[in-house]
SELO-476084 format. One record per residue: x, y, z of N, C-alpha, C, CB in turn; residue number from 1; residue in one letter. Coordinates in nm, 2 decimals, m for minus. Glycine has a CB too. Layout:
BEGIN
{pt {X,Y,Z},{X,Y,Z},{X,Y,Z},{X,Y,Z},NUM,a},
...
//
This chain:
BEGIN
{pt {m1.50,2.02,m1.84},{m1.51,2.16,m1.77},{m1.40,2.17,m1.70},{m1.64,2.19,m1.67},1,x},
{pt {m1.35,2.31,m1.66},{m1.23,2.34,m1.61},{m1.21,2.32,m1.46},{m1.19,2.47,m1.64},2,x},
{pt {m1.37,2.32,m1.41},{m1.36,2.28,m1.25},{m1.35,2.15,m1.23},{m1.47,2.32,m1.17},3,x},
{pt {m1.38,2.05,m1.30},{m1.35,1.92,m1.30},{m1.21,1.89,m1.31},{m1.41,1.85,m1.41},4,x},
{pt {m1.13,1.96,m1.40},{m1.00,1.95,m1.42},{m0.93,1.99,m1.31},{m0.95,2.01,m1.53},5,x},
{pt {m0.96,2.10,m1.25},{m0.89,2.17,m1.13},{m0.91,2.07,m1.01},{m0.97,2.32,m1.08},6,x},
{pt {m1.01,2.01,m0.99},{m1.05,1.91,m0.88},{m0.95,1.80,m0.91},{m1.21,1.86,m0.89},7,x},
{pt {m0.94,1.74,m1.01},{m0.86,1.63,m1.05},{m0.72,1.67,m1.01},{m0.87,1.59,m1.20},8,x},
{pt {m0.67,1.78,m1.06},{m0.54,1.82,m1.04},{m0.51,1.84,m0.90},{m0.52,1.94,m1.11},9,x},
{pt {m0.60,1.91,m0.82},{m0.60,1.91,m0.67},{m0.57,1.79,m0.61},{m0.72,1.96,m0.62},10,x},
{pt {m0.66,1.68,m0.64},{m0.64,1.54,m0.59},{m0.53,1.49,m0.62},{m0.74,1.45,m0.63},11,x},
{pt {m0.48,1.49,m0.75},{m0.34,1.45,m0.78},{m0.23,1.51,m0.70},{m0.31,1.48,m0.93},12,x},
{pt {m0.23,1.63,m0.67},{m0.14,1.71,m0.60},{m0.14,1.64,m0.44},{m0.18,1.87,m0.60},13,x},
{pt {m0.27,1.64,m0.39},{m0.26,1.57,m0.26},{m0.22,1.44,m0.25},{m0.37,1.56,m0.22},14,x},
{pt {m0.25,1.35,m0.36},{m0.19,1.22,m0.36},{m0.04,1.23,m0.35},{m0.23,1.14,m0.47},15,x},
{pt {0.02,1.32,m0.44},{0.18,1.31,m0.44},{0.22,1.37,m0.32},{0.25,1.40,m0.56},16,x},
{pt {0.14,1.46,m0.25},{0.20,1.51,m0.11},{0.21,1.41,0.00},{0.12,1.63,m0.06},17,x},
{pt {0.09,1.32,m0.02},{0.08,1.22,0.10},{0.17,1.10,0.07},{m0.08,1.17,0.11},18,x},
{pt {0.21,1.05,m0.06},{0.30,0.97,m0.09},{0.43,1.01,m0.05},{0.28,0.94,m0.20},19,x},
{pt {0.48,1.14,m0.07},{0.59,1.19,m0.04},{0.60,1.20,0.11},{0.60,1.31,m0.09},20,x},
{pt {0.50,1.22,0.20},{0.49,1.22,0.34},{0.53,1.09,0.39},{0.36,1.26,0.38},21,x},
{pt {0.47,0.99,0.34},{0.48,0.85,0.38},{0.62,0.81,0.36},{0.38,0.76,0.31},22,x},
{pt {0.68,0.84,0.24},{0.81,0.79,0.21},{0.91,0.86,0.31},{0.85,0.83,0.05},23,x},
{pt {0.89,0.99,0.36},{0.97,1.03,0.43},{0.96,1.00,0.59},{0.97,1.15,0.40},24,x},
{pt {0.87,0.91,0.62},{0.85,0.88,0.76},{0.97,0.77,0.80},{0.69,0.82,0.78},25,x},
{pt {1.03,0.81,0.93},{1.12,0.71,0.98},{1.11,0.56,0.96},{1.12,0.73,1.10},26,x},
{pt {1.20,0.50,0.92},{1.19,0.36,0.88},{1.13,0.31,0.76},{1.12,0.30,0.97},27,x},
{pt {1.06,0.40,0.70},{1.00,0.37,0.56},{1.09,0.31,0.46},{0.94,0.49,0.48},28,x},
{pt {1.09,0.23,0.40},{1.20,0.19,0.28},{1.12,0.21,0.15},{1.25,0.02,0.28},29,x},
{pt {1.00,0.22,0.15},{0.92,0.25,0.02},{0.78,0.20,0.03},{1.00,0.18,m0.11},30,x},
{pt {0.72,0.22,m0.10},{0.59,0.18,m0.11},{0.56,0.11,m0.25},{0.51,0.30,m0.08},31,x},
{pt {0.47,0.03,m0.26},{0.42,m0.02,m0.37},{0.27,m0.01,m0.39},{0.46,m0.15,m0.38},32,x},
{pt {0.21,0.05,m0.50},{0.09,0.05,m0.53},{0.05,m0.05,m0.65},{0.06,0.19,m0.55},33,x},
{pt {m0.03,m0.14,m0.63},{m0.07,m0.24,m0.73},{m0.23,m0.24,m0.75},{m0.01,m0.39,m0.68},34,x},
{pt {m0.26,m0.27,m0.88},{m0.40,m0.30,m0.89},{m0.45,m0.44,m0.84},{m0.44,m0.28,m1.04},35,x},
{pt {m0.58,m0.47,m0.84},{m0.63,m0.58,m0.77},{m0.57,m0.72,m0.81},{m0.77,m0.58,m0.80},36,x},
{pt {m0.52,m0.70,m0.96},{m0.47,m0.81,m1.04},{m0.32,m0.84,m1.00},{m0.50,m0.79,m1.19},37,x},
{pt {m0.24,m0.74,m0.92},{m0.13,m0.77,m0.88},{m0.01,m0.69,m0.97},{m0.13,m0.90,m0.88},38,x},
{pt {m0.08,m0.62,m1.06},{0.01,m0.54,m1.14},{0.05,m0.41,m1.08},{m0.05,m0.51,m1.26},39,x},
{pt {0.19,m0.39,m1.09},{0.24,m0.26,m1.01},{0.21,m0.13,m1.09},{0.40,m0.27,m1.00},40,x},
{pt {0.14,m0.03,m1.02},{0.11,0.08,m1.08},{0.21,0.19,m1.05},{m0.01,0.11,m1.04},41,x},
{pt {0.27,0.17,m0.93},{0.38,0.26,m0.90},{0.45,0.20,m0.78},{0.33,0.40,m0.87},42,x},
{pt {0.58,0.24,m0.77},{0.66,0.20,m0.65},{0.78,0.29,m0.64},{0.71,0.05,m0.67},43,x},
{pt {0.84,0.29,m0.52},{0.98,0.37,m0.50},{1.07,0.26,m0.51},{0.99,0.45,m0.36},44,x},
{pt {1.03,0.13,m0.51},{1.16,0.04,m0.54},{1.18,0.01,m0.66},{1.16,m0.08,m0.48},45,x},
{pt {1.29,0.08,m0.72},{1.33,0.08,m0.86},{1.48,0.01,m0.89},{1.34,0.23,m0.91},46,x},
{pt {1.54,m0.03,m0.79},{1.66,m0.09,m0.80},{1.65,m0.24,m0.83},{1.73,m0.07,m0.67},47,x},
{pt {1.74,m0.29,m0.92},{1.74,m0.42,m0.96},{1.72,m0.53,m0.84},{1.87,m0.44,m1.03},48,x},
{pt {1.79,m0.51,m0.73},{1.77,m0.62,m0.62},{1.62,m0.62,m0.57},{1.88,m0.60,m0.48},49,x},
{pt {1.56,m0.52,m0.58},{1.43,m0.51,m0.51},{1.31,m0.55,m0.61},{1.40,m0.36,m0.47},50,x},
{pt {1.33,m0.59,m0.73},{1.25,m0.63,m0.84},{1.18,m0.75,m0.79},{1.33,m0.65,m0.97},51,x},
{pt {1.24,m0.86,m0.75},{1.16,m0.97,m0.72},{1.10,m0.96,m0.60},{1.24,m1.09,m0.72},52,x},
{pt {1.13,m0.88,m0.49},{1.04,m0.84,m0.38},{0.91,m0.78,m0.42},{1.11,m0.74,m0.29},53,x},
{pt {0.92,m0.67,m0.52},{0.81,m0.60,m0.56},{0.71,m0.70,m0.62},{0.86,m0.48,m0.66},54,x},
{pt {0.77,m0.78,m0.71},{0.69,m0.87,m0.81},{0.61,m0.96,m0.72},{0.78,m0.96,m0.91},55,x},
{pt {0.68,m1.02,m0.60},{0.61,m1.11,m0.50},{0.51,m1.03,m0.42},{0.73,m1.18,m0.41},56,x},
{pt {0.56,m0.93,m0.38},{0.44,m0.85,m0.29},{0.33,m0.81,m0.36},{0.49,m0.71,m0.24},57,x},
{pt {0.36,m0.76,m0.49},{0.23,m0.71,m0.56},{0.15,m0.83,m0.60},{0.27,m0.62,m0.70},58,x},
{pt {0.20,m0.93,m0.63},{0.12,m1.06,m0.67},{0.04,m1.12,m0.54},{0.24,m1.18,m0.72},59,x},
{pt {0.11,m1.13,m0.42},{0.05,m1.20,m0.30},{m0.04,m1.11,m0.20},{0.16,m1.27,m0.22},60,x},
{pt {0.00,m0.99,m0.20},{m0.06,m0.91,m0.08},{m0.21,m0.85,m0.13},{0.04,m0.77,m0.04},61,x},
{pt {m0.25,m0.84,m0.26},{m0.39,m0.81,m0.28},{m0.48,m0.92,m0.24},{m0.41,m0.78,m0.43},62,x},
{pt {m0.45,m1.05,m0.25},{m0.53,m1.15,m0.21},{m0.53,m1.15,m0.06},{m0.47,m1.29,m0.27},63,x},
{pt {m0.42,m1.13,0.00},{m0.41,m1.13,0.16},{m0.51,m1.02,0.21},{m0.24,m1.09,0.22},64,x},
{pt {m0.50,m0.89,0.15},{m0.59,m0.78,0.18},{m0.72,m0.81,0.16},{m0.56,m0.67,0.10},65,x},
{pt {m0.76,m0.89,0.05},{m0.90,m0.92,0.02},{m0.97,m1.01,0.12},{m0.91,m0.99,m0.12},66,x},
{pt {m0.89,m1.11,0.16},{m0.92,m1.20,0.26},{m0.93,m1.15,0.40},{m0.84,m1.31,0.25},67,x},
{pt {m0.86,m1.05,0.44},{m0.86,m0.99,0.57},{m0.99,m0.90,0.56},{m0.72,m0.90,0.61},68,x},
{pt {m1.02,m0.83,0.45},{m1.13,m0.75,0.43},{m1.26,m0.85,0.45},{m1.11,m0.67,0.27},69,x},
{pt {m1.27,m0.96,0.39},{m1.38,m1.03,0.40},{m1.39,m1.09,0.53},{m1.38,m1.13,0.31},70,x},
{pt {m1.29,m1.12,0.61},{m1.30,m1.15,0.73},{m1.36,m1.05,0.84},{m1.18,m1.18,0.75},71,x},
{pt {m1.33,m0.93,0.82},{m1.37,m0.83,0.89},{m1.53,m0.81,0.87},{m1.29,m0.72,0.86},72,x},
{pt {m1.56,m0.81,0.75},{m1.71,m0.82,0.70},{m1.78,m0.93,0.75},{m1.73,m0.83,0.54},73,x},
{pt {m1.73,m1.06,0.75},{m1.79,m1.17,0.81},{m1.82,m1.15,0.96},{m1.71,m1.29,0.80},74,x},
{pt {m1.74,m1.09,1.04},{m1.74,m1.06,1.18},{m1.85,m0.94,1.20},{m1.60,m1.02,1.22},75,x},
{pt {m1.84,m0.86,1.11},{m1.95,m0.75,1.13},{m1.97,m0.67,1.00},{m1.89,m0.64,1.25},76,x},
{pt {m2.09,m0.71,0.94},{m2.11,m0.67,0.80},{m2.11,m0.51,0.78},{m2.25,m0.72,0.76},77,x},
{pt {m2.12,m0.45,0.90},{m2.12,m0.30,0.89},{m1.97,m0.23,0.91},{m2.23,m0.24,1.00},78,x},
{pt {m1.89,m0.32,0.92},{m1.75,m0.27,0.94},{m1.66,m0.29,0.81},{m1.69,m0.34,1.07},79,x},
{pt {m1.57,m0.20,0.80},{m1.48,m0.19,0.69},{m1.33,m0.20,0.73},{m1.50,m0.07,0.62},80,x},
{pt {m1.25,m0.29,0.67},{m1.11,m0.30,0.70},{m1.05,m0.17,0.65},{m1.05,m0.42,0.63},81,x},
{pt {m0.96,m0.11,0.74},{m0.88,0.00,0.68},{m0.74,m0.03,0.64},{m0.88,0.11,0.78},82,x},
{pt {m0.68,m0.11,0.72},{m0.55,m0.16,0.68},{m0.50,m0.28,0.76},{m0.46,m0.06,0.68},83,x},
{pt {m0.40,m0.36,0.71},{m0.35,m0.47,0.77},{m0.20,m0.45,0.80},{m0.38,m0.59,0.70},84,x},
{pt {m0.15,m0.49,0.92},{m0.01,m0.48,0.94},{0.04,m0.63,0.97},{0.01,m0.38,1.07},85,x},
{pt {0.15,m0.63,0.90},{0.23,m0.77,0.90},{0.37,m0.74,0.94},{0.23,m0.86,0.75},86,x},
{pt {0.41,m0.81,1.05},{0.53,m0.80,1.11},{0.62,m0.91,1.11},{0.52,m0.76,1.24},87,x},
{pt {0.74,m0.91,1.05},{0.84,m1.03,1.04},{0.95,m0.98,1.11},{0.88,m1.07,0.88},88,x},
{pt {1.05,m1.07,1.11},{1.17,m1.03,1.18},{1.25,m0.91,1.11},{1.26,m1.16,1.19},89,x},
{pt {1.23,m0.91,0.99},{1.31,m0.80,0.91},{1.23,m0.69,0.86},{1.38,m0.85,0.79},90,x},
{pt {1.10,m0.71,0.83},{1.02,m0.60,0.77},{0.89,m0.60,0.83},{1.00,m0.62,0.62},91,x},
{pt {0.83,m0.47,0.82},{0.69,m0.46,0.86},{0.61,m0.42,0.73},{0.67,m0.34,0.98},92,x},
{pt {0.51,m0.47,0.70},{0.43,m0.45,0.59},{0.30,m0.37,0.63},{0.39,m0.58,0.52},93,x},
{pt {0.24,m0.25,0.58},{0.12,m0.21,0.61},{0.05,m0.20,0.47},{0.13,m0.07,0.69},94,x},
{pt {m0.06,m0.27,0.46},{m0.14,m0.29,0.35},{m0.28,m0.23,0.37},{m0.14,m0.43,0.32},95,x},
{pt {m0.31,m0.15,0.27},{m0.43,m0.08,0.26},{m0.50,m0.10,0.13},{m0.40,0.07,0.27},96,x},
{pt {m0.63,m0.15,0.14},{m0.70,m0.19,0.02},{m0.81,m0.09,m0.01},{m0.76,m0.33,0.03},97,x},
{pt {m0.81,m0.04,m0.14},{m0.93,0.05,m0.17},{m0.99,m0.02,m0.29},{m0.89,0.20,m0.20},98,x},
{pt {m1.09,0.05,m0.34},{m1.15,0.01,m0.47},{m1.06,0.00,m0.59},{m1.27,0.10,m0.50},99,x},
{pt {m1.02,m0.10,m0.64},{m0.93,m0.10,m0.75},{m0.78,m0.10,m0.73},{m0.95,0.00,m0.82},100,x},
{pt {m0.75,m0.09,m0.62},{m0.59,m0.09,m0.59},{m0.56,m0.13,m0.44},{m0.52,0.08,m0.61},101,x},
{pt {m0.42,m0.17,m0.42},{m0.38,m0.20,m0.29},{m0.25,m0.12,m0.28},{m0.36,m0.36,m0.27},102,x},
{pt {m0.23,m0.06,m0.16},{m0.11,0.00,m0.13},{m0.04,m0.06,m0.03},{m0.13,0.12,m0.09},103,x},
{pt {0.08,m0.08,m0.03},{0.18,m0.16,0.06},{0.31,m0.06,0.09},{0.24,m0.30,m0.03},104,x},
{pt {0.32,m0.02,0.22},{0.42,0.04,0.26},{0.53,m0.04,0.34},{0.38,0.15,0.33},105,x},
{pt {0.65,m0.06,0.30},{0.74,m0.14,0.37},{0.83,m0.07,0.46},{0.81,m0.21,0.28},106,x},
{pt {0.84,m0.11,0.58},{0.92,m0.06,0.67},{1.03,m0.16,0.73},{0.84,m0.01,0.78},107,x},
{pt {1.14,m0.11,0.79},{1.24,m0.20,0.86},{1.18,m0.21,0.99},{1.38,m0.14,0.87},108,x},
{pt {1.20,m0.32,1.05},{1.14,m0.34,1.18},{1.25,m0.29,1.29},{1.11,m0.50,1.21},109,x},
{pt {1.21,m0.24,1.40},{1.30,m0.19,1.49},{1.35,m0.31,1.57},{1.23,m0.07,1.58},110,x},
{pt {1.48,m0.34,1.58},{1.53,m0.45,1.65},{1.52,m0.41,1.81},{1.67,m0.48,1.60},111,x},
{pt {1.46,m0.50,1.89},{1.47,m0.47,2.03},{1.62,m0.49,2.09},{1.37,m0.56,2.10},112,x},
{pt {1.67,m0.42,2.18},{1.79,m0.42,2.24},{1.80,m0.56,2.33},{1.80,m0.29,2.32},113,x},
//
């Protein structure tokens, strides 16, 4: 039916607008969307030097997000993990897990003066 198609098109447009808004936030270097098996579905990191990072993150972070989600459920079965934030000296990763996929936003960290 055309109503379902219109709803899907509207959702797709909302997703595109959200991804664009995220990409334009100060400090954001890009994002990776991977399925639960670690296969990259979409990324803004398309340059050759970034390929290793994308491959490593897409393989490792879905498992990290799943473990964090399980830990939250273990502490309170009525609670749900929204996202995990990991900060290193060089990068900050925000990881959000949903049914079937994981989204990772990569930011540069702000160096303290």
